[in-house]
MARVOBA-930949 format. One record per residue (C-alpha): y, z negated, x; residue number from 1. Coordinates in nm, 4 decimals. Layout:
REM residues N
+----------+----------+----------+-----+
|        y |        z |        x |   k |
+----------+----------+----------+-----+
|        Y |        Z |        X | NUM |
...
+----------+----------+----------+-----+
***
This chain:
REM residues 241
+----------+----------+----------+-----+
|        y |        z |        x |   k |
+----------+----------+----------+-----+
|   2.8560 |  -1.9485 |  10.9471 |   1 |
|   2.4347 |  -1.8576 |  10.8969 |   2 |
|   2.1920 |  -2.0827 |  10.8889 |   3 |
|   1.9911 |  -2.0446 |  11.2321 |   4 |
|   1.8423 |  -2.3729 |  11.2971 |   5 |
|   1.5463 |  -2.3718 |  11.0535 |   6 |
|   1.3444 |  -2.1593 |  10.8464 |   7 |
|   1.4274 |  -2.1195 |  10.4769 |   8 |
|   1.1943 |  -2.0348 |  10.1885 |   9 |
|   1.3481 |  -1.8190 |   9.9291 |  10 |
|   1.0901 |  -1.7924 |   9.5938 |  11 |
|   1.0732 |  -1.5486 |   9.3204 |  12 |
|   1.0311 |  -1.7464 |   9.0155 |  13 |
|   0.8483 |  -1.5432 |   8.7340 |  14 |
|   0.4733 |  -1.4937 |   8.8259 |  15 |
|   0.5250 |  -1.7352 |   9.1567 |  16 |
|   0.6528 |  -2.0289 |   8.9631 |  17 |
|   0.6732 |  -1.9582 |   8.6296 |  18 |
|   0.4357 |  -1.7873 |   8.3829 |  19 |
|   0.6607 |  -1.5642 |   8.1878 |  20 |
|   0.4889 |  -1.3026 |   7.9808 |  21 |
|   0.5317 |  -1.1381 |   7.6925 |  22 |
|   0.2041 |  -1.1392 |   7.5585 |  23 |
|   0.2652 |  -1.5074 |   7.5033 |  24 |
|   0.4596 |  -1.4286 |   7.2328 |  25 |
|   0.3148 |  -1.0484 |   7.1222 |  26 |
|  -0.0153 |  -1.1974 |   7.0639 |  27 |
|   0.0997 |  -1.3939 |   6.7687 |  28 |
|   0.2474 |  -1.0512 |   6.6150 |  29 |
|  -0.0102 |  -0.8282 |   6.6790 |  30 |
|  -0.3811 |  -0.8187 |   6.5488 |  31 |
|  -0.5016 |  -0.5623 |   6.7711 |  32 |
|  -0.4639 |  -0.5935 |   7.1531 |  33 |
|  -0.4875 |  -0.2534 |   7.2016 |  34 |
|  -0.1789 |  -0.2113 |   6.9665 |  35 |
|  -0.0149 |  -0.4736 |   7.1268 |  36 |
|  -0.0552 |  -0.3369 |   7.4549 |  37 |
|   0.0218 |   0.0311 |   7.3596 |  38 |
|   0.3916 |  -0.1627 |   7.2187 |  39 |
|   0.4846 |  -0.3294 |   7.5184 |  40 |
|   0.3890 |   0.0000 |   7.7578 |  41 |
|   0.5817 |   0.2457 |   7.5113 |  42 |
|   0.8381 |   0.0439 |   7.3525 |  43 |
|   0.9160 |  -0.3185 |   7.4488 |  44 |
|   0.8246 |  -0.1683 |   7.8324 |  45 |
|   0.9104 |  -0.3293 |   8.1965 |  46 |
|   1.1409 |  -0.0311 |   8.2669 |  47 |
|   1.3401 |  -0.1408 |   7.9582 |  48 |
|   1.3013 |  -0.4829 |   8.0437 |  49 |
|   1.4370 |  -0.4543 |   8.4122 |  50 |
|   1.7739 |  -0.3303 |   8.2581 |  51 |
|   1.8296 |  -0.6485 |   8.1499 |  52 |
|   1.7439 |  -0.7857 |   8.4431 |  53 |
|   1.9992 |  -0.5277 |   8.5920 |  54 |
|   2.2835 |  -0.7032 |   8.3815 |  55 |
|   2.2232 |  -0.4791 |   8.0475 |  56 |
|   2.2796 |  -0.6934 |   7.7669 |  57 |
|   2.0288 |  -0.8023 |   7.4919 |  58 |
|   2.2842 |  -0.6542 |   7.2476 |  59 |
|   2.3248 |  -0.3253 |   7.4001 |  60 |
|   1.9227 |  -0.3246 |   7.4757 |  61 |
|   1.8288 |  -0.3988 |   7.1275 |  62 |
|   2.0434 |  -0.1860 |   6.9408 |  63 |
|   1.9601 |   0.1419 |   7.1320 |  64 |
|   1.5842 |   0.0914 |   7.1262 |  65 |
|   1.5920 |   0.0284 |   6.7064 |  66 |
|   1.7845 |   0.3261 |   6.7159 |  67 |
|   1.4644 |   0.4890 |   6.8593 |  68 |
|   1.2310 |   0.3325 |   6.7094 |  69 |
|   1.3109 |   0.2341 |   6.4171 |  70 |
|   0.9840 |   0.1470 |   6.2392 |  71 |
|   0.9160 |  -0.1058 |   6.5276 |  72 |
|   1.2409 |  -0.2916 |   6.4234 |  73 |
|   1.1222 |  -0.6587 |   6.3561 |  74 |
|   0.9031 |  -0.5970 |   6.6555 |  75 |
|   1.1756 |  -0.5039 |   6.8929 |  76 |
|   1.4117 |  -0.7839 |   6.7392 |  77 |
|   1.1572 |  -1.0524 |   6.8021 |  78 |
|   1.1268 |  -0.9758 |   7.1799 |  79 |
|   1.4909 |  -1.1192 |   7.2590 |  80 |
|   1.5350 |  -1.3358 |   6.9059 |  81 |
|   1.1875 |  -1.5341 |   7.0157 |  82 |
|   1.2042 |  -1.4485 |   7.3202 |  83 |
|   1.1364 |  -1.7940 |   7.4657 |  84 |
|   0.8032 |  -1.7948 |   7.3458 |  85 |
|   0.6942 |  -1.5364 |   7.6228 |  86 |
|   0.7757 |  -1.8740 |   7.8906 |  87 |
|   0.4268 |  -2.0687 |   7.9476 |  88 |
|   0.3786 |  -2.2935 |   8.1997 |  89 |
|   0.5339 |  -2.4142 |   8.5463 |  90 |
|   0.2417 |  -2.2396 |   8.7538 |  91 |
|   0.1629 |  -2.6280 |   8.9328 |  92 |
|  -0.0153 |  -2.4856 |   9.2911 |  93 |
|   0.3102 |  -2.3212 |   9.3594 |  94 |
|   0.5148 |  -2.6207 |   9.1996 |  95 |
|   0.3202 |  -2.8050 |   9.4663 |  96 |
|   0.3935 |  -2.6040 |   9.7422 |  97 |
|   0.7674 |  -2.6129 |   9.7069 |  98 |
|   0.7426 |  -2.9845 |   9.6558 |  99 |
|   0.5714 |  -3.0162 |   9.9787 | 100 |
|   0.8446 |  -2.7817 |  10.1984 | 101 |
|   1.1246 |  -2.9712 |   9.9849 | 102 |
|   1.0029 |  -3.3064 |  10.0981 | 103 |
|   0.9530 |  -3.1893 |  10.4859 | 104 |
|   1.3146 |  -3.0849 |  10.4661 | 105 |
|   1.2835 |  -2.6875 |  10.4330 | 106 |
|   1.5728 |  -2.5636 |  10.2578 | 107 |
|   1.4337 |  -2.3696 |   9.9005 | 108 |
|   1.6262 |  -2.0494 |   9.7550 | 109 |
|   1.5222 |  -1.8509 |   9.4769 | 110 |
|   1.5370 |  -1.4944 |   9.4437 | 111 |
|   1.4471 |  -1.3641 |   9.0629 | 112 |
|   1.5008 |  -1.0688 |   8.8373 | 113 |
|   1.6087 |  -1.2163 |   8.5299 | 114 |
|   1.8443 |  -1.1953 |   8.2607 | 115 |
|   2.1506 |  -1.3583 |   8.2854 | 116 |
|   2.1602 |  -1.4544 |   7.8923 | 117 |
|   1.8059 |  -1.5730 |   7.8818 | 118 |
|   1.8012 |  -1.7648 |   8.2412 | 119 |
|   1.9491 |  -2.0503 |   8.1036 | 120 |
|   1.5895 |  -2.1402 |   7.8863 | 121 |
|   1.4406 |  -2.1449 |   8.2109 | 122 |
|   1.6614 |  -2.4222 |   8.3377 | 123 |
|   1.6478 |  -2.6060 |   8.0377 | 124 |
|   1.2904 |  -2.5691 |   8.0357 | 125 |
|   1.1403 |  -2.6331 |   8.4403 | 126 |
|   1.2959 |  -2.9648 |   8.6055 | 127 |
|   1.1794 |  -2.8310 |   8.9145 | 128 |
|   1.4385 |  -2.5228 |   8.9234 | 129 |
|   1.7020 |  -2.8265 |   9.0325 | 130 |
|   1.5686 |  -2.8492 |   9.3633 | 131 |
|   1.7060 |  -2.5449 |   9.5099 | 132 |
|   1.9806 |  -2.5036 |   9.7521 | 133 |
|   2.0740 |  -2.1901 |   9.5267 | 134 |
|   1.9731 |  -1.9541 |   9.2943 | 135 |
|   2.0277 |  -1.5508 |   9.2916 | 136 |
|   1.9840 |  -1.4397 |   8.9425 | 137 |
|   1.9488 |  -1.0356 |   8.9310 | 138 |
|   2.1555 |  -0.9907 |   8.5862 | 139 |
|   2.4555 |  -1.2045 |   8.6604 | 140 |
|   2.5397 |  -1.0002 |   8.9847 | 141 |
|   2.4304 |  -0.6564 |   8.8119 | 142 |
|   2.1556 |  -0.5117 |   9.0529 | 143 |
|   1.8001 |  -0.6106 |   9.0568 | 144 |
|   1.5220 |  -0.6112 |   9.3641 | 145 |
|   1.4245 |  -0.4346 |   9.5301 | 146 |
|   1.7695 |  -0.2990 |   9.5878 | 147 |
|   1.8882 |  -0.3854 |   9.9429 | 148 |
|   2.1877 |  -0.5051 |   9.7785 | 149 |
|   2.0643 |  -0.8187 |   9.6096 | 150 |
|   1.9119 |  -0.9328 |   9.9175 | 151 |
|   2.2618 |  -0.8935 |  10.1354 | 152 |
|   2.4196 |  -1.0818 |   9.8926 | 153 |
|   2.1538 |  -1.3537 |   9.9091 | 154 |
|   2.2195 |  -1.3866 |  10.2794 | 155 |
|   2.6145 |  -1.3417 |  10.2355 | 156 |
|   2.6483 |  -1.5712 |   9.9637 | 157 |
|   2.4190 |  -1.8305 |  10.1400 | 158 |
|   2.4997 |  -1.8151 |  10.4801 | 159 |
|   2.1533 |  -1.7107 |  10.5630 | 160 |
|   1.9519 |  -1.4663 |  10.8411 | 161 |
|   1.6781 |  -1.2275 |  10.7305 | 162 |
|   1.4768 |  -1.3019 |  11.0314 | 163 |
|   1.4679 |  -1.7226 |  10.9878 | 164 |
|   1.4117 |  -1.6455 |  10.5775 | 165 |
|   1.0383 |  -1.6674 |  10.4737 | 166 |
|   1.0495 |  -1.4754 |  10.1491 | 167 |
|   0.8021 |  -1.4681 |   9.8343 | 168 |
|   0.7398 |  -1.2124 |   9.5816 | 169 |
|   0.4453 |  -1.0956 |   9.3636 | 170 |
|   0.5830 |  -0.7436 |   9.3767 | 171 |
|   0.4727 |  -0.5452 |   9.6632 | 172 |
|   0.7503 |  -0.3311 |   9.6496 | 173 |
|   1.0144 |  -0.5983 |   9.6801 | 174 |
|   0.8119 |  -0.7626 |   9.9884 | 175 |
|   0.7887 |  -0.4172 |  10.1009 | 176 |
|   1.1982 |  -0.4019 |  10.0732 | 177 |
|   1.2279 |  -0.7316 |  10.2341 | 178 |
|   1.0027 |  -0.6812 |  10.5308 | 179 |
|   1.2283 |  -0.3190 |  10.6107 | 180 |
|   1.5664 |  -0.5555 |  10.5760 | 181 |
|   1.3957 |  -0.8263 |  10.8296 | 182 |
|   1.2865 |  -1.0948 |  10.6435 | 183 |
|   0.9195 |  -1.2706 |  10.7034 | 184 |
|   0.8040 |  -1.1756 |  10.3561 | 185 |
|   0.4937 |  -1.2695 |  10.1828 | 186 |
|   0.3024 |  -1.1123 |   9.8624 | 187 |
|   0.1816 |  -1.3684 |   9.6442 | 188 |
|  -0.1446 |  -1.3746 |   9.5063 | 189 |
|  -0.2504 |  -1.6991 |   9.4817 | 190 |
|  -0.1237 |  -2.0353 |   9.5862 | 191 |
|  -0.4629 |  -2.1140 |   9.8176 | 192 |
|  -0.3109 |  -1.7402 |  10.0307 | 193 |
|  -0.0213 |  -1.8411 |  10.0020 | 194 |
|  -0.0478 |  -2.1786 |  10.1880 | 195 |
|  -0.1805 |  -2.0511 |  10.4341 | 196 |
|   0.0174 |  -1.7868 |  10.4650 | 197 |
|   0.3359 |  -2.0311 |  10.4575 | 198 |
|   0.1269 |  -2.2531 |  10.7470 | 199 |
|   0.0411 |  -1.9172 |  10.9667 | 200 |
|   0.4583 |  -1.8942 |  11.0093 | 201 |
|   0.4755 |  -2.2490 |  11.1126 | 202 |
|   0.6448 |  -2.4465 |  10.7672 | 203 |
|   0.5366 |  -2.8088 |  10.7454 | 204 |
|   0.2391 |  -2.7691 |  10.5033 | 205 |
|  -0.1188 |  -2.9464 |  10.4606 | 206 |
|  -0.3750 |  -2.7206 |  10.4878 | 207 |
|  -0.4763 |  -2.8645 |  10.1333 | 208 |
|  -0.2354 |  -2.9633 |   9.8380 | 209 |
|  -0.1702 |  -3.3335 |   9.8018 | 210 |
|  -0.1917 |  -3.4964 |   9.4069 | 211 |
|  -0.0438 |  -3.3064 |   9.1600 | 212 |
|  -0.3146 |  -3.0997 |   8.9391 | 213 |
|  -0.3448 |  -2.7831 |   9.0381 | 214 |
|  -0.3362 |  -2.5987 |   8.6719 | 215 |
|  -0.0958 |  -2.3948 |   8.5040 | 216 |
|   0.0738 |  -2.6403 |   8.2472 | 217 |
|  -0.0490 |  -2.6061 |   7.9171 | 218 |
|   0.1731 |  -2.4213 |   7.7064 | 219 |
|   0.1255 |  -2.5918 |   7.3952 | 220 |
|   0.3641 |  -2.8781 |   7.6079 | 221 |
|   0.6154 |  -2.6586 |   7.6809 | 222 |
|   0.7093 |  -2.5643 |   7.2546 | 223 |
|   1.0451 |  -2.4029 |   7.2634 | 224 |
|   1.3066 |  -2.6677 |   7.0421 | 225 |
|   1.6234 |  -2.4489 |   6.9601 | 226 |
|   1.5289 |  -2.1094 |   7.0167 | 227 |
|   1.8001 |  -1.9666 |   6.8801 | 228 |
|   2.0684 |  -2.1152 |   7.0835 | 229 |
|   2.1221 |  -2.0664 |   7.4660 | 230 |
|   2.1416 |  -2.4393 |   7.6391 | 231 |
|   2.4067 |  -2.4614 |   7.9124 | 232 |
|   2.2556 |  -2.4599 |   8.3159 | 233 |
|   2.0822 |  -2.7444 |   8.4123 | 234 |
|   2.2456 |  -3.0306 |   8.5962 | 235 |
|   2.1863 |  -2.9868 |   8.9874 | 236 |
|   2.1322 |  -2.6301 |   8.9763 | 237 |
|   2.3417 |  -2.4004 |   9.1587 | 238 |
|   2.3139 |  -2.0404 |   9.0115 | 239 |
|   2.5438 |  -1.8032 |   9.2180 | 240 |
|   2.7093 |  -1.5180 |   9.0698 | 241 |
+----------+----------+----------+-----+
***
């Protein structure tokens, strides 16, 4: 049965609610910013990482890339073994928006391109992930945004309709795809613009933020613990297949 009585809001995670960036790790491994950017462009590239988001195992990914770039072995292995160090803080102004929507009774969901193997780290680290009525992770279903199948999966699994769903993402291609599929899709650029856009769609938000400090959480407060062991999914979160 579809949920047509009221709007729901679907958030992307990385780049919208969570400050994930491999540079958080690799700035500690490179003295030269130019060399680091070349490595992240040409070796551990976004395209390479995207295949893990779509379901490839990290073991397979690292093995294949080390074979291709044996001189970069240690840096490649660090991408997986020290992955947790790529997590920065929560993007607090957007967490504030999610908190206000939740307090107003708006159902919240998440749809994220993320490896199934590393997402448990995020569940352990960010308590607000337990607020969502459902979380769809690309690595768990083997297909990633902007493939229309992952949007169809979200709707079917959680009984939603595109027309009643507001979708927020920082990647233009994902926003464009969502619009083609009938979602009311918003490109995230900053929290103030997002707040204004959601209010323009009729979502119950105040014009300005509440009492939370509007700043990205200090990453020093989120130092990795037990980085070599994947935690179990956080209690209260509903990560769907």
